[in-house]
C-alpha positions in Angstrom: 58.4 21.7 51.9 54.9 20.6 51.5 52.8 21.5 48.5 49.4 23.0 49.3 46.3 22.4 47.4 44.4 25.4 45.9 41.9 25.2 48.6 44.4 25.1 51.4 46.4 28.0 49.7 43.3 30.1 49.5 42.4 29.2 53.1 45.8 30.3 54.3 45.6 33.6 52.4 42.1 34.3 53.7 43.4 33.6 57.3 46.2 36.2 56.7 43.7 38.7 55.2 41.4 38.2 58.2 44.3 38.7 60.6 45.4 41.9 58.8 41.7 43.1 58.7 41.5 42.7 62.5 44.8 44.6 62.9 43.4 47.5 60.8 40.0 47.5 62.7 41.8 47.6 66.0 44.1 50.4 64.8 41.0 52.5 63.6 39.3 51.8 67.0 42.4 53.1 68.9 42.6 56.2 66.6 38.9 56.9 67.1 39.3 56.6 71.0 42.3 58.9 70.9 40.4 61.4 68.7 37.5 61.5 71.0 39.8 62.1 74.0 41.5 64.9 72.1 38.1 66.4 71.2 37.0 66.4 74.9 40.3 68.0 75.9 39.9 70.7 73.2 36.3 71.4 74.3 37.5 71.6 78.0 40.2 74.1 77.0 37.7 76.1 74.9 35.3 76.4 77.8 38.2 77.6 80.2 39.4 80.1 77.6 35.8 81.5 77.1 35.5 81.9 80.8 38.9 83.8 81.0 37.9 86.0 78.0 34.6 86.9 79.7 36.5 87.7 82.9 39.0 89.9 81.0 36.2 91.7 79.2 34.5 92.5 82.5 37.8 93.8 83.9 38.3 95.9 80.8 34.8 97.4 81.1 35.3 98.2 84.7 38.7 99.8 84.0 37.1 101.8 81.2 34.3 103.1 83.5 36.8 104.0 86.2 38.9 105.8 83.6 35.8 107.7 82.3 35.0 108.7 85.9 38.5 109.9 86.6 38.6 112.0 83.3 35.2 113.5 84.1 36.3 114.4 87.6 39.5 115.9 86.4 37.6 117.9 83.7 35.0 119.1 86.3 37.9 120.1 88.7 39.7 122.1 85.9 36.4 123.9 84.8 35.6 124.7 88.5 39.2 126.0 89.1 39.1 128.2 86.0 35.7 129.6 87.1 37.1 130.2 90.6 40.2 132.0 89.2 37.9 134.2 86.9 35.5 134.9 89.8 38.4 135.9 92.0 39.7 138.4 89.4 36.3 140.1 89.0 
């Protein structure tokens, strides 16, 4: 085993620290790229869900209007039937 001078020992440690620093930087860059991809995917899903929600609301409004029309028509038919029955008995 060879003894290293202080300068050589410090240089070897600095090289190891530089190598570790590069690995950490590369890891953070990969995480940043992955986070951006996940964000884009979430935004895409959010847009799709908003579109589906708007569609469901439109369908619900149309169904409600149809229901109101049917109920009104049934009410009108009932009122007219009662008036007809009453008019027939007079």
